C-alpha positions, 0 to 999 in steps of 0.5 A: 710378689707383694702388692702395697697399692694396686694399679692397672695400666694401659697405653693410650693407643692400645686396643682391647685385645692388647689389654691382656698384655698390660693388666697387672698390679704394681706398687711403689714398694715392689722390688722383686722383679728383674727384666721387664719384657712388654710384649706388643708394646708400641715404641717409636720403632713400632711394636716390639719388645722392651728389654729395659733392665731394672734392679731387683732392689729398686722400687717400681717408680722407675718402672712406672716412669719408663712405662708412662714416658716410653710406652704411653701407659696411663695408670689408673689407681684403684680404690683408696685403701683409706676407705677400707682401713676404718672397716678393718679397724672396726672388725679388728676391734669387734673380734677383740671384744667378741672373742675376748682377745687380749689387746696385746694380740695386735703386737704379736709377730705372727698376728702382724705377719698374718695381717700383712699377708691379708693386706700388706698396706694395712698398718696394725693399730697401736694399743692406745688406738685400740683402747680408744676404739673399744671405749667408743664402741662401748659408749655407742653400744651403751647409748644404743641400749639406752635408746632401746629401753627408752622406746620400750617405756 
């Protein structure tokens, strides 16, 4: 199952022992599930099973809506990928520079496939953005080296 953003969910009324039935990752773009069976979920008729059917072609938003409204689940969003993206961008640029990779490497389908497996929510940078980041990296490195030389004098 591919995951684009991660969420954990829990019911307002569940005990810690019930948490094992509830912890999972969901994303709005997941669509490879069919029947959802939630063991020990509280419904109006007490604890039981939920056999609500979802199409494999639908998004998870319907499932999330159902879990919140029918089972009292509360979704807690994981750390934003926006905080991680700059780190990945920086490491990508460093890899290109240090290993003398051609900029076009980021346009290759195998590279894109690899990145998607590692982090399906990460969008590979376009060439112009990579060029911009390399220029910034160069300018920062040049400034740092000049500062070091100034301290030596």
